[in-house]
N, C-alpha and C positions, 0 to 999 in steps of 0.2 A: 504494500500500500504506500502511495506517495505521501510525503509529509510536506506541508506548506510552512516553511520556516518564517515567512513574513506575517503569518496570522498571529494575532495577539492570543496569548495563552488564556484559558478560561479563568484561572485564579487571578490573573492580572485584570481581566475585564471586570470581575466582581469587585475587586478592591478599588478600581477606578470609579465604578458606579457608586459604591458606598461612599467614597470620599467626596464625590460631587454632591450627593444627597446631603452629607454632613455639612458641607460648605453652604449649600442653599438654605438649610434649616438653621444655621448658626445665627446668633444675634450679632451681626456686624454693624458698626456705626455707619451712618450716612456720610458719603464723601464730602458733602458741603459742610457738615458739622465738624469734621476733622479739620478742614481748611480754616474755618472760623476759629477753632481752638488754637491752631498754630498762629494765626494772625494776632490773636489776643496775647499769646505768649511772647511774640516778638515785641509787642507794645510794652510789655512789662520790663523787658530788658533795657529799653531806652530810658525809662524813668528811674531805674535802679541807681543807687549811689555808686560812684566809681565807674559808671558806664560811659562817661564823657570821652570825647576824642582828644588825644594828646597830639599837639603839633610837634613832631620830632624831626629834626634835620638829619637827612641821610648823607653820609660822607662816603664818596666813591673816589678812589684813586684811579685816574685814567692814564694808561700807559700808551704812549704814542706808538704807531706802527714802526717796526724796525726796518732796516734796509733790506733784510733777507726775507721779508714777509710781503704778502699781497692780499688784497681783498677780492674774493670771488665775486664776479659780476652777477651770478645767479643766486647764490645762497647768502651772500654778503658776510660770510665768515672770514676772519683773518687767518690765513694759512701760510705755511712755509713755502718759499719759492720752488722747492722740490716737488710740490704737489700741483704745479701748473700743468694742466692737460692740454689746454688750447688757449691761444691768444688770437682774438679777432677784433678788428677795429679799435685797437688800443685797450681792449678789455680782456682780463685774464679770467679763465674758468678753471675750477679745481677738478681733480680726478673724480671726486664723488659726483659732481654735477654732470660730468661728461660720460661717466661710466654707466 
């Protein structure tokens, strides 16, 4: 007798049907109610002490491009000159963008 291996086993069918019935009969909250509760919780965070924004200055040290580096015209990453794969119209492209 030939066996259809794509057919769902009977014990799996029963468990899927049971779990669907359980989900449909469960007392799940309404989606709109959940959204309202989340919105209310967000409002509470703003009024809480210590929740104010602090203006903090970010200090970044910028290192200029070295003589043996280039900026890829496609991905705009700074690469070593050994990674130049193509130069066209005065613009260099890295091996990753050409590969």
